[in-house]
N, C-alpha and C positions, 0 to 999 in steps of 0.2 A: 553638427557638432553638439556634444553634450553641454548643457548650460552649467555654469558655475553656480550650483544651487546654494552653497554656503554664502557666497557673496550677494546673491539676490535676496536671500532671506534677511540679510543684515539691513537692507534698505526698503524691503517690501512694506513693512508696517506703516511707514510714513507716506508711501506713494500709492497704496491700494485705492482704487476708485470706489465710489459708492456702489456702482452696479455696472456690469458689462452685458451688453445685449448684442446678439448676433442675428443676422437675417438667415432664416432657414434656407436650405438648398432648394426648396420648392415651396409652393403655396401649401397652406394647411390642408390636410385631407378632411378634417372635420373642424367646424367652428361651433363651439358649445357655449351656451349662456348659462350663467349661474347667479344666484343671490350670494351664495357662499361657495368659495373654492377652498376645499380642504386638502392640503398636501399631506398625505399620510393617513392610512386607514386603520391605524392601531386603536387602542382603547380610547385614547383622548380624542382622536379624529372621529371615531364612531360615535362617541358620546355627544360631541358637538353636532354631528349630523342628526342624531336621534332627536335632540331637542329642537333643532332648526326645522326638521321635517314635521314635528308636531306643531310647530308654529306656522306651518304652511309655506315654507320657503323652498326654493329650488336649490338643491345641494349637489355640487359636483365633488366627488372624492377620487383621488388618485392614490395608488400604492404601488411600490415596486414589485410586490408579490401579488398573487392572485387570490389572497385571503384577506378579509377584514379581521381585526381583533388584536393584531400585534402580539402582546405577551401571551394571550390565551390561545393563540393559533399559530401564526407564521413564525413566531419566535419560540414556540414550543414550551413556554413556562405555564402550562395549564394547571397550576396549583395556586389558588387564590391566596395572596398574602393579605391577611386581615389581623387586626388586634382583637383579642377575646372580648373586651368590654364593648367595643363598637359592634362586634358581631352579635353578641348576646342581646343587644337592643335593636339589632337590624337598623342601625342609624346610618343608612347609606342613601345615595340618590335613587330616584325612582327607577331609572333605567338599569342601574346596576342590580337593584333588587329584582327587576323583571328578568334580567339575564340569569341570576342565581335560580329563580323559580323555573326558568326554561330548562336549566340543567336538571333540576329535580324532576320535572315533568318528563323529560326525555328518557332518563335512566330509571325513573322510579325511586330515586334517592339523590341526595345532594352530593354524596361522596362515593361515586361508583368505583373509585380506585382504592377505597379504604386506606388512604394514606394517613400519616399522622402529623404532617407538617401543617395541614390545612383542613378546613371543614369541607373543602371541595377540590378534588383532583379528577380530571376527566381527559378525554381524548382531544388533542389539538384540532383535528378536523371537525369535531363537533362544536368546538368553540367558534369556528368560522360559520358553520352552518346555522347554529342557533342565533348567533348575533346578527347575521344577515337577515334572518327571518324577522328579528325584532325591528331592524331598520325598515323592512318592507311593511311591517305592521304600522310603524310610526308614519310612514309615507301615506298609507291609506287613512289612518285615523286623523291626521292633521291636514290631509289634502295637499301635502307638499309633493315635490318631485325629486326623486333620487336618481342621479346620473353617476353610476359606478364605473370607474375606469381602472380595472385591474392591470397589472403588469405595465404600469405607466409611471413615468418620472417627470418632474418639472425640470426643464432644461434651461429656460430663460424667463425672465419677467420684464415687463416694460412699464415705465412710469407714464402717467397721463399728462395732460396739459398742466395740471397741478403736480409738481414734482414730489409732493408728499403723499401722493396716492398711486397705488398700483393700478395701472389701466388694463393690463392683460397679462397672460402667461402663455408660454409655449411648452407643450409637453410632448413626450415621445412614448407611444404605446408599442410594445413588441409582442410578436407572436411567432411561433416556429415557422421557419421556411419549409416548404414541401420537402419531405424526405429527411428533414433535420430532426434531431432528438426533440422530444416533447418538452414543454416547460417543466422545470424542476427535475430535470435529468442531471444537469451539471451543478456543482456547488456555486454559490454566489460569486466567489472570487473569479470564476471562469467567465462570468457573464455580465458583471456589474458595469464595466466600462463600455461594453457593447450596448447595454441598455440605454446609456446616456448619449450615444452617437446617433446622428440623424440618418446615416447611411444604412441601407440594408446590409446584412452580413451573411456569412455561411450558415449561421444559426437562426437569425431572426429577420423577419420582414417588419418594417416600421410604418406606423401611421403618425403623422404630425397633427397634433390637436391644439387648436388655439382656444383658450378660455377667455371670455370677455364678460362684462357685467350684463345682467339680465334687464337692467333698467337704465335710463339715461342719467347722465350727471347733471343734476339741477343746480349744483353749486352749494347745496345745503346738505350736510351730512356727507355720506359716501354712497356711490351707486351700488357697491358690493363690498364684501369683505373676504380677505384671503387669510387663511389660518395655517400657520406652520405647525403641523402635528407630526412631522417626521421624527424619527427616533434620535437623530443627532442634531437637529436644528439646521436643516439644509438651507432653507430660505434665509435664515439668519446669517449664515455664512455667505451665501450667494449675494445677498443684498448688502452685506458688510455693515449691518446695524450694530451698535455697540453691544458687546457681549463679553463673557468670561469663558475660559476653558481651563479645566484642571484645578490645581490647588490655588486658593486665594492666599495673599500674604497674611501673616500674623497681624491681628488687629484687635481692638476691644470687642468687636462683634464676632470675631472668629478666633478666640483665644486658644483653641486647641489645634490651630493650623500647624502642619508639619514643616512649614517653610517660612522663613523671614520675608522672602521676596515673592513667593508664589512660583508655580511651575505649571505651565500650560500643557505639558506633555503627559502629566500624570493624572489620568482620569481613572475611574473605577473600571475593573476588568469587564470584558464582554464574554459571552458564553454561547456556544452552539449546543443546545440540548439535543439529545437523541433518546429513542425508546428502545428498550431491550425486553425480550420475552423469555420466560422460564420454560424449559423443555423437560421432557421425561428422561431423555438420554444424554449422556455426555457428548459434547460437540467437539469438532476439530476446527482450528483457526489457522489462518495464514498471518504470520507476523508482518505488519506494515513495514515498508522499507524505511519509513521515517521514525519508527518507534523508538529506537535507541537514542535518538536525539532528544525526545521528549520525556523518556522514562525517568530521568533524574528529578523531575518536578512532582510526579504524582504521589499523593499521600492521603490517608484517612484524616490527616491534620492533627487531631487530638486523640489522646489515649482513650477517652470516653466515647469517641466516635469510631473506634477501630473495630467495626463489626459489619460484615457484608450485609447481613439481614437488615440492620438498622439503615444503612445507606440505601438499600434497594427499596424498602417499604416507605422511606421518607417521602418520596414523591411518586408513589405507585398510582398510576392513572387508570388502571383497569384491574379489577379483582374478579376471579372466577367464583369466589365465595364471599361476597361483600356483607352478607348477613351474619357470618360467623363472628361470635364474640371474640374480641382481641384481648390479650393479657395486658396488664398495666405497664409492664416493662416492654418498651418498643423493640428491645433487642430480641425479644421472643415472638415478635409478630411472625405468623406463618407465611410461607411463600408456596404457592401451588403452581403446577404446570398450567400455562396459559395466562398467568399473571403478567402484567406489563408495567414496567417502571420507566419513568422519565428521569434522566440524569442532568443535574445542574449543581455542581459541587466546586467549592472554592479551590481546593488543591487537586481538582480533577480536570473538568473541561473548561473551567474559567481560563481565559487567556488574558494576561495582565501586563501589557507593554506600558512603559512609562518613560521612555527616553526620546530624544530628538530623532534617533535612528529608526524607531519602530512604533511611535505613537499611532493609534488608529485614526483619530479624528484630526485632520490637518488644521493647524493654526492659520490665521489669515496670511501671515508671512509665507508659510509653506504653500498655501493655495496660490498666492501670487507667483512664487518662484517656480511652481510646477505648471503654470499656465492655466489653472482652472478659473481664474478671474478674468482671463482674456475673453473677448467676444466669442461665444460658442464653445468655450473651453471647459464648461462645468461638467464634471464626471462623478458628482455625488459627494465630493469632499472627503473621501476616505482613502487610506493607504491599502491598496489591493493586496500587496504582499503580506501585510499583517492579517488581513482576512483569511488568506490562504493558509498561513501558519496556524491561525486559530482553528480552522477546519481540520487540519492534520492533528492538532493537539487534542481535539475532541475525539476523533477516531482512535487516536492512541490511548486515550483514557478508557474507551471501551475495552481495548485489548488488555490494558492493565487490570481492569476489573475481573476479567475472565481468566487471564493467564499470568498476571504480574505476581512477582514474589519480592519486590522491593518496596520500601516506603521512605520517601525523602525526609520526612520529619520524625518518624518513630523508629527507624532503624530496621535491622534484620529480624526475621522471625514473626513479623506482624501480619504481613499480607500473604494469603494463601490463594491458590487458583480456585476459580468458581466456574467450572466448564459446562454448566447446565443452562446456558443462556445464549440467545442469539440477538444480533443487532437487527432491528426491524427496518427493512428497506423496501422501496417500491412506491409507486404513486398512490397505492391504496393503504400505505402504512400510516401510523399515527401522525408523522411529520409531513406526509404527502410528497416525499422526495425519493428519487431513485437511490440516492446515496445514503439516506437515513438521517442526515442532520436536518435541523430546522431550516426553513426557507431563508430566514434572515436571523442574524444573531440577536440574542437578548442583550440590549444596550442598557446599561445602568446609568450612564451619564453622557450628556452631549454638550453642545454649546448652550450657555445659559445667558439670556439677555440681561442687560442692565436697564432697569426701568427708568422712567423719566424722573428728573430731579423734582422733588416735592418737599413740603415742609418736613424738616428733620432728616431729609435725604438729599443734601445739596449735590452729591456726586452721582445720584441716580438711585432709584428704589431697589431694594433686594430684601428677601427674607434671609436672615443670618443664623448662625449656630445658636447664639444666645436667645433668639426668639422662640426656640422650640425645645432646646435641650434640657433634660432633667439632671445634668451634671451638677455636682456640688462644687462650685467654683471657689469655695473657701479651702479646698484641699491644698496641701503644701506645694504641689506642682504648679499651681497658679500664683503662689505668693511671690515667685521670682520674676513675674512680669514687670516691665518698667512701670514706675509709679504712676505716670500719667495714663498709661494704657489700663492699668489695674483699676484706677479710679473711674475711668470712663466705662469700663466693664460693669462695675458695681452700680454706677448711675443707671445703666440700662436695666440692670436686674431689679433696681429699687422701685421701678414703676412710677407711681405718683410722687415719690420722694426723690426723684432724680436730681432736681435742681439743688436740693439740700445736700446731696452727696457731692455734686460737682463743686459747690462753694465751700466744702469742708464743714458745713454746719452740722452734718450728720457723719460721724466717722464710719469708715467701711465696716468695721467690726460690729457696728450697731445696726447695720442694715438687715432687715427681714426680707429676703428676696421673695418675689412672687413665686407661687407654686403652680404656675400655669403658663401656657404659651402667650406670646404677645397678642394683643387684640388689635384689630384693624377696622376702622369705620367702613372700609370698602370691601369687607369680606363677601365673597360670592360663592364659597364652597368650603368643604371640610376635608380633613384627612387625618390619619393616625397610623404611624408605624415607627419602629425603632430607627435610630440612626445606624444604619447597617452598612459596613464597609467590606468591599472586596478590593483591597488596595493594589495599586500598581506595584510592580517589582522594581528592584533597585537597578539591576543590570540588564543589558540587552544581549541576547534575546531573553525573554521571560523564563524560558525553560533551561537556562544555563545552569550547569551543576553548581550546587551550593548557593544559588541565588536566594535572596531574602526579600520580604515585603519592604517597601519604602519605610524607613524608620519614622516613627511618630504618627503614621497615617491613621492608626486605630485609636489615637488619643481621644478623638471626638466621638468615638463610637459609644452607643449606649441608649438608654431609654429616652423617649421624647414625650412631651405632652401632646394631647390631641390638638391639632393646629388648624387655623383657618387658611383659606386661599384668597389673598388680597387681589382685587381687580388690577391694581397697579403692577402686580407681578406678571401680568399677561400682556401688557401694553409696551411695545418696544419704542425706542427713540426713532426719530427721523421719518418713519412711514406711518401715516395716520389710519390707514385701512388694513393694516396687518395686525393680527392678533396671534399670540403664541400659546400653544397648549402642550400638555405632556411634560416631558422632563426638561424642556428648554425655557421654562418660566424663570423669572428673576429670583434665583436662590443662590446661596453660597455653595461651595464644594461640599461642606459638611452637611448643611441643611438638605441639599439635594439627595443625600443618602437616605433620607426619610421620605422625601417628596418624589418617589419613583415607583411605588407599587400599584397594583391593579386598581384598587378602589379609589386611590388618589387620582390616577390618570383619568378615570371616569369622571370624577368630581370636577376636575379642572376643565375637561372637555365640555361638561354640562354648562359650566360658567361661561366659557368662551362662545359656545353655540347660542346660548341665551342672550349674551351681550350683543353679539352680531345681529341677531334677529331683532332685538329691542332697538338697537341703534338704527336699523333700517326703518323700522316702524315709526320711530320718533324723530327722524332726521337729526340725529345727534351723533357726534363722534365719541367713541369710548373714552378718550382722554378727557373729554369735556365733562364726563361724569365724576371725575376725581380731581380736576385741576384747582378747585377751591378748598380742598381739604386742608386743615381740619374743620373748616366751616361746614355748615350743613349743605348737602347736595340733594335737593328734592328729587331730581331725576334718578340719582343713584338709589335713593330710598324706594322709589317706584320700582326700579329694577329688582331690588332685593325682595320687595314684597311679592313680585312675580315669581321669583325663584322659589320662595317658600310656599306660595300657593300651588306651585307645580310639583311639590313634594321633593324639593332639592334644598336640604338644609344649608344655611350659611354660617351656623355656629352650633357648637355643642351646648347642652343645657348648662345653666348657671355659670356663664362665662362673661359676666359684666366686668367692666374695668374696675369696679369696686369690689370684686370678688377675686382675691389673689390666690385662692386655693381651689384646686379641682379634686377634692376628696372623692367625689362621686365617680370620677373617671380614672382613678389610679389603677 
């Protein structure tokens, strides 16, 4: 009998257990020991592994795909998102710089695609190859041990005798059955649930892997660390540690929120990138059966972007003539036969669900209602049907680019067919898949932990909109905020004058707001990018004719100051040997729109990998490094010196609390 999902959702939030553990159907096929278990081999997970290997640690990495690198490889977004000032000074972590250099060495240039959105656009399969070589080099240099488990997912975790420590994890590795299609033949939506089931299937044979600590539990510190570097915060959901999902409620810290109460179903859109190649002759195409359903969505978006050459060369990942001088106007960038473009376009292959009926990342209530929090019930925490529709949506966008004649935002007469291009498919294609889409979608926003309560953060630590945004909050649209909310907002912006603002000693109109991001005494990394939104759509399904972006979602969009990565943002509640990397750190919905790009993911991975290694070496828990703030924390300072010594900056220049202006970094 089908469960009454709506009724279950209504009660699930109050009854969800901390964790559900199932006994596998057979004994583990492999028992693997680690100092660090990293779930997720994307940029954050790889960066954590890189630093831990250099520190001589035994590192186990799992990933649902067979590539490391996430954004630069299995997610297909192999165009590095960087801010010009940070890039001009090469102010990046050492491993990220090493990867950029590896790209340049491999191709003989940093930008083999001659794209104009980035200083470096390259083939996704090379992203995996070059990054894996860096990890192997780090293993050799640091005398660590890398245990790479591709095509592997975490199914269950177990708590130790101390219920605040993860004592072990059960994973499932899948490989093709004899005579079954090879890996990466079928799209993710066809295989994801199978990948999380213990039983062999028509497609896959499974190995059960048990991960356990590499050292005994001495009762001091932790015997190992587990890092959630998955793209959606899978362990955060599986363990049910406090977290947020989607839009945060309007508050003094999130004054541009589009919702008074919040909305967990509205996360940023996800994308299945694909690669297309220019041909010498006009091609013929078969219209996908699902195209008419999705066609009402596709658009160049803005009149100034309504140019095929502009869209094609935007993220061109291979150029047959990379040394040819390009004109100043990107609309006139030449395209030659053999050139290859990667597509990642908001009103194109972005899929932007935002309702209870179609949200991609299940809430805890939905997980409970669908049985994923039952023992052995975990299937990755995503709505498979939405993945499938996102895949169709991306393939439909390719057809629109080459054959489409409509434009949902700009009207008739704008879009013309471009029949000289083919979708690149096959295991040797840039995406490494038979179907031509990326192995895993590019995820912009997942579950975001709520850090532990600390001084100034009684409800739990998080980086919020006002901590990084360059928005002028004196604009009229913020004047209508409730008086108490507005005063609290300006107290946050006033920096050292906050108390005077809260007590009305200093009027709001007299406040000189700081012109920099918030400073944190526990900074362990850096990042910089604009607050960049790909908002969810209002109605379900996202491709519905006449659908619009969720009203107000772009209000918080805009420039951000260069920002730090606070250690407290990586430490979840309840579990002491779990650290969080990537997009699931403690940020708000709006701040997360800046804390998600390539160099940031690497920076937070560096921080977490170093913190875990440091904690093992010094028999200290990560939370103990920050639990006395704002008082001095000598061990935290020792950690920060280690990061800097290793070539991993923890602050941008001239960012003392006494310097309210970042003129040098504008």
